[in-house]
Phi, psi and omega in degrees: 000135180290139180284140179279134175238120179282121179272315177205141174233126183226154178257130180239172176301342181260002179119208184269135176237135186227136170253125181226160181237137172234111184063237180266357184253155178248151179228146174248129184234132179244117179050040178083357180258126179298131178254306186196166180213164182278348177286145181079236179098000183296318182291326177294322177290321179297326179310313180279315185300316181291321180295316180296318180297330182272353184260135183292328187211080187279070184269317179250123186238133174244129176242119176267106181103116179278318179056221180271003169100358183298317182294316179296318179300324178289321183296321182288350175279352182276108184298328183287341183290127178252343178212130179231112180257128177244124178251117182230127185285333186259115177300325181298321179298317178299316181297323180296337178282354170268356182229248188300327185270359183304320180301332184275333173267354174063028182071017185296336180294343179268357177294130183298343178279348188265131175237113180263122181248122176271104185196161171287121185300321181299313178292322181297320180294335181286341177281167181282128179220150174291151181297153177248146177283326180226127173239123180240122180250123173227075188246134183053226177245023176106184188296333184259003183209076181269120179286324175260117189304321183298335182291345178302334180296335180297330190260003177278164176306321179294317178296320179292326176294322176296317177297318180300325180291343180259001176271121181292157174308131184082005184268177187220139169254132176236134183232130178268141176222145181287348179199156176302143182224092179302323181294318178292320178301321179294318178296319179296318179296326180293335180264316186263332177085347181213119187224140175233138178247130174238132183253142179231123180303134177261168181297328178207154177076204183294153175290154170291156180230140174244127177250126177249135183219144175199158176285118182300337178294338179273353182051049187290330189275101181296127177053038183235136173285182176310135187300146186209168176285132180226160171241133181269000000 
């Protein structure tokens, strides 16, 4: 087993945040709870890739949660994207991407289309914003395992209605989860009316899940049949 090396430990308004290394990989830990690591990353990339593929015109992209950078690195590969907004609550995470985590975000924070906002996503969403064509959420460990208690509001019907109000016509909402969540899928379906689940095998335990949602009246899913359960 690779020995853990603590790279930085910092105190935030939400408690202790730690960047650590095991072998060649880095891990982010919040108050002793594992959040994410640089190994793998397929489901984080799929979060953006699937949403963009399902969107007719992915010009404005919102990413909730910077993490280790896989989702942002995938977003900057989208030629049609003219603006990519990343909302990350932890300043330290953004700073780490100028150092140890830079290889995983591929220097994407320097892309002129990228705007990184250090803010609480729940509060940021409550402000007035222009609609986005693609909204990708990778916050905490998903709807059933929120490390930051306030983030649970994102996955409630009220939170989903707020997100729906920010999805442009023809747009798509994509949500990452550490495990399939039938209850969340039902809540999402109640707001958007059309939901697709894609599963990605994880290194251990339950597969990661990606939920894609759009109003079927907008015919958001380019070249897509009625949404269905899929495995990636």
